[in-house]
C-alpha positions, 0 to 999 in steps of 0.5 A: 226098254228090254234087251233084246239080242241081235237075231231076234226081230224088234216087230215081234216084241212090239206087236205082243206088247200091243197086244198085251195091252189092248186086252188088258183094257179090255178087260177092264172095260168088261169087269167095269161093265159087270160092274155097273150091271150088278150094281144098277146104273137106274138106281146110280142115276135117281140119286143124282137126281135126288142129289140134285134136287137137293143141291140149294139146301146143300148150297147154303149149309156149306156157304153157312158153314164158311161164313161161321168159319170166318167168323170164329177166325176173325172173333180169335184175332180180334181177341188176342188183338184185345188182350195183347192191347190190354197187356201192354196198358198193363205193362206201360202203367206198371212202368210209369208208376215205378218212373214216377215213384223212385223207391225208397232206398234211392230216397236221400235220408238226413241219417244216413252217411253220404257214399265213400267212393271207393277206389278204383280196382287195379289189376294184380299181377296174377292178370294175363293179357293174352288169356283174360278169363282164366285168372290166378288165385292170390297169394296167401300171405306170407305168414300162413304156414305153409311152404309152396312145392317146387318143381 
């Protein structure tokens, strides 16, 4: 609300505000009446009657459009489900054929020597338990000819 000093009468402000809003609404009504008179009320009513006479045609067109949209949506979802079922079927058949026929290199052959089991690799002295991902490079052999600099 606006600040009114103590010397002014609040009643005059409220009366002024009321008259201002009343005149504003009155001018809007007057402009609306001019608009209707200018554009012709009879022509507007005739258009409404014409639209009401074609209501059944409009309704049939709208319901047919909604039905077509629903049918297209159902067909799209059905197509997606069918495609997904087809690819699932293909994937499972390929997986089943892979499992039923072992690869050639896995078959034991008489000419291939038996695999020798490799010894378990032990961690070297350079392994840090506190920082397992920071590994030191293995030290070079003593006969390499390079001397390490000491600090």
